[in-house]
C-alpha positions as CSV (number, residue, x, y, z in Angstrom):
1,X,0.0,0.0,0.0
2,X,1.2,3.5,-0.7
3,X,1.2,5.8,2.3
4,X,2.2,9.4,3.0
5,X,4.3,10.1,6.0
6,X,4.5,13.6,7.3
7,X,7.2,15.4,9.2
8,X,8.0,19.0,10.1
9,X,10.6,20.8,12.0
10,X,11.7,24.4,12.7
11,X,15.0,26.2,12.9
12,X,15.9,29.2,15.0
13,X,17.7,31.0,12.2
14,X,18.2,30.9,8.4
15,X,21.6,29.2,8.8
16,X,22.7,26.4,6.4
17,X,24.1,24.1,9.1
18,X,20.9,24.3,11.2
19,X,18.6,23.7,8.2
20,X,20.7,20.6,7.2
21,X,21.0,19.3,10.7
22,X,17.4,19.7,11.6
23,X,16.2,18.1,8.4
24,X,18.6,15.1,8.9
25,X,17.4,14.7,12.4
26,X,13.7,14.7,11.3
27,X,14.2,12.3,8.4
28,X,16.2,9.8,10.4
29,X,13.4,9.7,13.0
30,X,10.8,9.3,10.2
31,X,12.8,6.4,8.8
32,X,13.3,4.7,12.2
33,X,9.7,5.1,13.5
34,X,8.1,3.8,10.3
35,X,10.8,1.2,9.4
36,X,11.4,2.8,6.0
37,X,13.8,1.4,3.5
38,X,15.0,3.7,0.7
39,X,13.9,1.1,-1.9
40,X,10.3,1.5,-0.7
41,X,10.2,5.3,-1.1
42,X,8.4,6.7,-4.1
43,X,9.4,10.3,-3.5
44,X,10.1,13.0,-0.9
45,X,8.7,16.5,-1.1
46,X,10.3,19.1,1.1
47,X,8.9,22.6,1.6
48,X,10.3,25.6,3.4
49,X,8.8,28.8,4.5
50,X,9.9,31.9,2.6
51,X,12.2,33.0,5.4
52,X,14.5,30.0,4.8
53,X,16.9,30.0,1.8
54,X,20.4,29.3,3.2
55,X,20.4,25.7,2.2
56,X,18.5,23.0,0.3
57,X,17.0,20.7,2.9
58,X,16.9,17.9,0.4
59,X,20.7,17.7,0.7
60,X,20.9,15.5,3.9
61,X,18.2,13.2,2.5
62,X,20.2,12.6,-0.7
63,X,23.3,11.9,1.4
64,X,21.8,9.1,3.4
65,X,23.2,5.6,2.5
66,X,21.1,4.0,-0.2
67,X,19.0,7.2,-0.9
68,X,21.0,8.4,-3.9
69,X,18.2,7.5,-6.4
70,X,15.2,8.5,-4.3
71,X,13.5,11.5,-6.0
72,X,13.6,14.5,-3.6
73,X,12.3,17.9,-4.4
74,X,12.4,21.2,-2.5
75,X,9.8,23.9,-2.9
76,X,8.5,27.0,-1.1
77,X,5.5,26.7,1.3
78,X,2.5,28.9,0.8
79,X,3.1,32.2,2.6
80,X,0.0,32.2,4.8
81,X,-0.4,35.1,7.2
82,X,0.5,34.1,10.8
83,X,1.9,30.8,9.6
84,X,4.7,29.0,11.5
85,X,8.0,30.7,10.6
86,X,11.3,29.0,9.8
87,X,9.5,25.7,9.1
88,X,10.6,22.7,7.1
89,X,7.9,20.3,6.1
90,X,8.4,16.8,4.6
91,X,5.9,14.5,2.8
92,X,7.4,11.1,2.1
93,X,5.5,8.7,-0.1
94,X,6.3,5.1,0.7
95,X,5.2,1.6,0.0
96,X,4.4,0.0,3.3
97,X,2.3,-2.6,5.1
98,X,1.7,-0.2,8.0
99,X,-2.0,0.7,8.4
100,X,-2.7,4.4,7.9
101,X,-3.7,5.0,11.5
102,X,-0.4,3.4,12.6
103,X,1.9,5.7,10.6
104,X,4.0,7.8,12.9
105,X,4.1,11.4,11.7
106,X,7.0,13.2,13.2
107,X,7.0,16.8,14.4
108,X,10.0,18.5,16.1
109,X,10.5,21.8,17.9
110,X,8.0,24.5,17.2
111,X,6.4,22.3,14.5
112,X,4.7,20.3,17.2
113,X,2.1,23.0,17.1
114,X,1.1,22.1,13.6
115,X,-0.6,18.7,14.2
116,X,-0.8,17.9,17.9
117,X,-3.5,15.4,17.0
118,X,-0.9,13.3,15.2
119,X,1.7,13.2,17.9
120,X,2.1,9.8,19.6
């Protein structure tokens, strides 16, 4: 079955190292909690708010062992008034046997405010 796995994180500043580090931390937890293998990933979409442009958050995903050929794309999040600033969101589409209600969506730092109903 194809499922979408969501994740989001925030950074304190528009600094390349922080964007890369927080994205890596988020993706590694998404992989671990949902037992994801790169060969089961259809694609990964990454969005950033318009206040983040110091680095491509797709970079640490592409650098993971075995993830070289996984399609990863970065894009800008819609600039909604009063939206969460300095936010990186991920939508990973995977083939999995996990039931939809058992998928573990991961939210770090200030991004926990986005979907408290999905936090386990």
